[in-house]
N, C-alpha and C positions, 0 to 999 in steps of 0.2 A: 096142192097136198090134200090129203084127207084128213080128217078130224080121228084123232084116236081115241077109241073109247076108253071108259076107267073103269080099273081092273074091279073084277067081281069082290076081291079083297077091300074095298075102299071102305065099308063101315063092316068090317067082319069081328067077332066078339074078341080077337086078338089084337089087333092094332088094327085101327081107323086112321082116314085120315079126311082133314079141313082147310079150305082153305081161308083164311084171317084176312080180313080186311090190310092194304098194304102188300099183297100178291105175299101174303106169308103163307105158307104151306106146314101146319099142325101134325106130324103123326105120332098117335099116342100108341102107345106100346103096352097091352093091356095082360098078357101071360107071357109066364117064361118060357113059350115052348120053341119051337123048329116051327109051325106051323104060324105064332105067332114070326118070325123071323124072316119066313115066305114071304106070308102078306105086306110089311113093312118092303121090302125087296121088291116089290109088286110094284105098291107105291111109288116107292120111289123109282123108279124104270120109269111111271109112266110120267112123274114131274118129269124127269130128265128128257121124256120124249115131247112133251106138252112145249118144254121151254127151247129144244132143243127147233123144233116146227115153227117153231113162232121167235126167235130166236130174244127171249124176254125176260132177262134179268129175275130174280128171284132171294125168297131166303127162304128157310126152314127153321121150326123149333122139332126136336126128336126130344119126345117125355117116355121117359121110362123110369121115372118115380118109382110106380107101382109094379113093374114086371122088369127083369132082363130076359132075354133072352141068351141060346147060346153064343156068345159074341164072336169066338173064331168062325163061326156058321157065319152070323152073320157081313160078318167083316170080308166073306170068301164071296156073298150075296154082292155085295156094293161094287166091290174089287170090280166083278164083271159087269155090270151096269158102266162103271166108270168110263170102261174098254170100251164099252158098245156108243162111248158119246166121248170121244176125243176134244171134238169139238161143243165148246159148250157155252154157254150167256153164265155170267158172274154170276154168282150166289154164295150168301153166306149161312152158317146151321149155327144153332145154340142146339147145345144137349144137355138135357136134366137128364139126370138119374143120382140113384144112390151112391150117396158119399163111397160105397166099402165095394165099387167097380167103378172107382175114375180116373185108380193110376195106371191099371191097365187097360183103359177102353182110349183113356188119352195116346198110351204109346200106339197101341195096332191103329188106330184113327189114323195118327198120324204119319204111319207107313202107307197110306192111299195115296193113289196118284192122282193129285188134284192142288190147286193151287188157290185154293178159295181156303177163304176166313173158317175154324170154328173155335166158337169157346164151351165149355162147361159151365153149369149153373145149378144151383141149390131149389131153385122153383123154376115154377114155369114164369109166371109174374114177373123175375128177374130176367127170363131168357127175352121176352118179347121185349121189356124196356129197353136194352141192348138193340135190339135189331132195329126198333122203327126209333133211335136216336140214332141212328146209322145213315149219313146220306145213303140215297139211293142214285 
């Protein structure tokens, strides 16, 4: 298989993607726009494509403490990516977000077709501590 190029959105002003130690991908959403959601979805798809291509488990932190893009739009995009990769390696996701969006987001995310672990946190440090404490 050929190497998949990183999306152009990887360091966009709206949403960035960074690979941390322990094979943890950190998505940071910076604006509450459709453009940020599109950048996140592009990055999300790239991470899944890499994981499927190499059959490598991974963990993710999605940090939206500073901005929350349109949630239903974002969920539709994530749903599309998950359907592209029905067979995917194990992954766990820690979502860091503003408390006022937590209940709605948690409900919508639990409707996604996935069997991996998702937890919500109030800080990025707490999310990373949880991910790093789990068995790999």
